[in-house]
C-alpha positions as a printed NumPy array, in Angstrom:
array([[ 36.776,  -0.188,  14.271],
       [ 33.582,   0.64 ,  13.211],
       [ 32.363,  -0.677,  10.055],
       [ 32.091,   2.068,   7.253],
       [ 28.355,   3.002,   6.231],
       [ 27.162,   4.872,   3.887],
       [ 23.343,   6.308,   3.723],
       [ 21.337,   6.658,   0.819],
       [ 19.031,   9.05 ,   1.098],
       [ 16.897,  10.856,  -1.864],
       [ 19.735,  13.353,  -2.802],
       [ 22.996,  12.444,  -4.826],
       [ 25.943,  10.199,  -3.14 ],
       [ 29.591,  12.301,  -2.842],
       [ 32.583,  10.846,  -5.219],
       [ 33.984,   9.856,  -1.389],
       [ 30.427,   7.569,  -1.09 ],
       [ 31.124,   6.034,  -4.062],
       [ 35.026,   5.205,  -3.522],
       [ 34.418,   4.312,  -0.369],
       [ 31.547,   1.685,  -1.211],
       [ 33.467,   0.452,  -4.703],
       [ 36.925,   0.401,  -3.115],
       [ 36.768,   0.434,   0.745],
       [ 33.921,  -1.937,   1.251],
       [ 31.67 ,   0.34 ,   3.222],
       [ 28.258,  -0.906,   3.585],
       [ 25.184,   1.053,   2.182],
       [ 22.317,   1.584,   4.274],
       [ 18.944,   3.331,   2.127],
       [ 17.898,   6.326,   4.772],
       [ 14.584,   7.233,   6.332],
       [ 13.801,   9.482,   3.257],
       [ 14.372,   7.419,   0.706],
       [ 12.586,   4.888,   2.153],
       [  9.156,   7.156,   2.535],
       [  9.988,   8.318,  -1.39 ],
       [ 10.201,   4.469,  -1.924],
       [  7.208,   4.135,  -0.203],
       [  5.224,   7.241,  -2.002],
       [  6.013,   5.798,  -4.937],
       [  4.694,   2.273,  -4.574],
       [  0.75 ,   3.363,  -3.448],
       [  1.733,   5.744,  -6.551],
       [  1.496,   2.466,  -9.059],
       [ -0.668,   0.437,  -7.126],
       [ -3.488,   2.669,  -7.965],
       [ -2.388,   2.437, -11.414],
       [ -1.889,  -1.432, -11.931],
       [ -5.846,  -1.492, -10.796],
       [ -7.022,   1.435, -12.965],
       [ -8.464,   0.602, -16.471],
       [ -6.26 ,   2.821, -18.475],
       [ -3.118,   1.942, -19.381],
       [ -0.146,   2.868, -17.631],
       [  3.486,   1.809, -19.436],
       [  5.556,  -0.67 , -17.561],
       [  2.371,  -0.598, -15.277],
       [ -0.449,  -2.35 , -17.158],
       [  1.148,  -2.072, -20.656],
       [  4.966,  -4.071, -21.948],
       [  7.684,  -2.202, -22.386],
       [  9.783,  -0.769, -25.227],
       [  8.365,  -2.559, -28.384],
       [  5.206,  -4.275, -26.167],
       [  4.547,  -1.142, -24.901],
       [  1.177,  -1.203, -26.853],
       [  0.222,  -4.802, -25.467],
       [ -1.947,  -4.995, -22.492],
       [ -1.412,  -6.879, -19.54 ],
       [ -4.37 ,  -8.156, -17.567],
       [ -4.696,  -7.252, -13.598],
       [ -3.85 , -11.018, -12.75 ],
       [ -0.692, -11.101, -14.252],
       [  0.314,  -7.383, -13.274],
       [  2.206,  -8.221,  -9.943],
       [  4.807, -10.501, -12.346],
       [  5.797,  -7.61 , -14.691]])
């Protein structure tokens, strides 16, 4: 019997797909459209990470630490 797989893309996931994973043990696979979207997002974040201007959560802390500047050499850890 072939293992059921749910392909997660950039669109919504159906109720049946959620149940198939949560209760039926279906595997999850990232769709091609989602991989492209992740790659594009990474390009944006990499550009922001080297920018001089602060960007929330990229070159600053989060929440109460949002005004805290993170030095460029420590941003990869963030």
